[in-house]
C-alpha positions, 0 to 999 in steps of 0.5 A, a space after each residue: 304098255 297100253 291100257 287096252 291090252 291085258 297085262 298077262 303072266 305067260 301062257 298056260 291060262 284061260 280065255 272066256 270069249 264073250 261074243 255078242 250083239 246088243 239090243 237098242 238102247 242102254 238100258 243101264 247095261 253101260 254101268 252094269 258092264 263096268 260093275 262086272 268088270 270091277 267085280 271080276 277083278 276082285 276074284 281069285 284067279 282073273 287075270 285081265 279082261 279086253 273089251 271093243 264094240 262096234 256102233 252096229 252093237 256088235 261086240 268082243 270081250 275077252 277075259 283071262 282066268 288062271 284057271 277052269 275053276 277060277 271060270 267056274 267060280 266067277 260064273 256062280 258069283 250072286 251079282 253076275 248070275 243077276 247080270 247074266 240073266 238081265 243080259 238074256 232079258 234085256 241087253 243081248 240079241 244074240 251072245 256066244 261063249 267060247 271058253 279056251 287054254 291059251 298055249 302061246 302068246 306073242 306080241 308086238 309093242 312099242 
């Protein structure tokens, strides 16, 4: 299996889609992004994550969760809240968050 794809259970589950345009420079972003993936993976209801960022600074990260309650609990984690505030102040020129319920999923695999 391709390690870039999250290994997910059959639907239904939820996705948090975070689209963002980065500011110039790293400003410790990489270290915090890695920490947030580590921290999220420890949260009840976390199912996985997929992320990509282009050379132009535009990126999309999709995290997958078992429930809306799990998403709300993740949003409230203190260390995650600090990352959110730092993101607003230093790392993101623009971002948008969308939350969706995944009803159906299919794939082509090698």
